[in-house]
Each structure stands twice: as C-alpha cells, then as structure tokens.
C-alpha positions as a printed Julia matrix, in Angstrom:
132×3 Matrix{Float64}:
 120.33   61.22   92.87
 119.62   62.92   89.57
 117.3    65.84   89.83
 115.12   66.66   86.86
 115.06   70.38   86.22
 112.87   72.24   83.79
 112.53   75.86   82.86
 109.46   77.55   84.3
 107.89   80.32   82.27
 105.46   81.81   84.76
 102.19   81.16   86.49
  99.3    80.15   84.25
  96.57   80.71   86.84
  95.85   80.78   90.52
  92.55   79.64   92.01
  90.71   81.16   94.93
  87.68   79.7    96.68
  84.67   81.99   96.94
  81.29   81.64   98.63
  79.34   83.58   95.98
  80.63   84.15   92.44
  78.52   87.29   91.87
  79.81   88.87   95.09
  83.38   87.94   94.17
  82.97   89.42   90.68
  81.69   92.66   92.23
  85.16   92.87   93.83
  87.5    91.38   91.22
  85.76   92.8    88.14
  83.95   95.91   89.36
  86.49   97.18   91.92
  89.8    95.77   90.68
  88.86   96.03   86.99
  89.91   92.51   85.95
  88.38   91.31   82.7
  86.18   88.2    82.68
  87.25   85.42   80.3
  83.99   84.14   78.81
  85.68   80.94   77.55
  85.26   79.2    80.95
  83.46   75.92   80.26
  80.72   74.47   82.46
  82.77   72.72   85.13
  79.81   71.56   87.18
  80.07   74.35   89.74
  79.8    78.16   89.56
  82.87   80.29   89.07
  84.66   82.63   86.71
  87.98   83.08   85.0
  89.6    86.52   85.17
  92.42   87.69   82.93
  95.44   89.33   84.53
  98.16   89.93   81.98
  99.04   86.59   80.42
  97.79   84.71   83.49
  94.41   84.19   85.09
  92.67   84.06   88.44
  90.07   81.31   88.66
  87.2    81.94   91.06
  85.84   78.61   92.33
  82.5    78.65   94.12
  83.18   75.59   96.23
  83.25   74.88   99.99
  86.38   76.24  101.64
  88.34   74.18  104.17
  89.97   77.37  105.48
  88.79   78.79  108.8
  86.93   82.08  108.6
  88.2    83.15  112.02
  91.7    83.24  113.46
  93.41   84.34  110.27
  96.18   86.96  110.53
  95.01   90.57  110.3
  97.72   91.31  107.74
  97.24   89.24  104.54
 101.02   89.19  104.01
 101.23   86.79  106.96
  98.65   84.44  105.45
  98.35   82.56  102.18
  97.96   85.23   99.56
  98.17   85.93   95.86
 100.69   88.6    94.83
 100.02   90.57   91.66
 102.18   93.16   89.96
 100.64   96.5    89.12
 101.89   99.55   87.26
 100.6   102.15   89.75
  99.1   101.68   93.22
  97.35  105.07   93.31
  94.29  104.16   91.18
  93.93  100.89   93.11
  93.96  102.75   96.44
  91.24  105.06   95.13
  89.09  102.15   93.93
  89.45  100.29   97.23
  88.64  103.41   99.26
  85.55  104.13   97.15
  84.37  100.55   97.72
  85.04  100.78  101.47
  87.68   98.04  101.37
  90.46   98.36  103.91
  94.09   97.8   102.98
  97.53   98.05  104.49
 100.8    99.11  102.93
 103.93   97.0   102.99
 106.38   97.6   105.81
 109.25   96.07  103.82
 110.05   99.22  101.89
 108.51   97.87   98.69
 105.68   99.74   97.02
 103.03   97.17   97.88
  99.49   97.06   99.19
  97.62   94.22  100.91
  93.88   93.59  101.19
  91.38   90.76  101.39
  88.59   89.9    99.0
  85.02   89.46  100.31
  85.8    85.82  101.18
  88.96   86.63  103.15
  91.44   85.57  100.47
  94.66   87.59  100.83
  95.87   89.74   97.95
  99.1    91.67   97.56
  99.63   94.25   94.82
 103.27   95.11   94.1
 104.05   98.21   92.08
 106.77   97.51   89.52
 108.51   99.97   87.3
 108.33   99.3    83.59
 111.71   98.75   82.05
 112.51  101.08   79.15
 112.52   99.41   76.01
C-alpha cells in the first residue's frame, strides 16, 4: 500500500464552540489579549476570528455537543488547545486579576492550563526564543 505523504507547515486555525461570543471575547480578547480579525465574513451565525501568531482561533457561537458536566478537572486530561507563549508571568497576572483559576503542568514543562468561560481547555506552553 502506497501512503501519500505531504509536508505540513503548521496549524491554520482551531475552532472552539462558545455559548456567547461577547462573553468569549471578554476572555480571549480582554483577558488573554488576542487581537480580533475583522475580516471574518458573515457565516450565518455569530462568532469571531482571533489572531495568534500566524494562526487563528475561531470562536463559533453554535450549540455544543460536549457535556457541561463530568469533564476532567484538569484541562490537560480533556480536549484542549495548546498555545505557545513567550512568558507565563503576565498571563498568570491577567488570569488572577480576572478571577480565572489555572493549574501548572506537572510534567516539568513551563506550562499553564485553564478553561475559557464555556469550559474549553487551554494550555499555554512557555517556549524560549532561539537566538538568531
């Protein structure tokens, strides 16, 4: 059997389902500081596109098939979106000011886990910039 292989360049975007776009933007834009991409067309439902480096997070205000209860306490043991970040310290401060709980990675990596207002899991991994 011949297997077709291609070269992957990265992730273009990841989508997360939200109950209320304005509430989600209060977290993703106001707390996390992600920039809104105003080029999102009218897709027939509310949402927003957020820029994160060369990629995006798409907020989709659509019904979620995921259960609200019974999810793992630690987002690292649930479906989650992992983002790289230069420094965790300002993020910790922003989350604490907003009253959003988080946990630190137990793996030895410099990483932080939290959930957005809709229960979507997020991981932030601190990466060192390579000299250049």
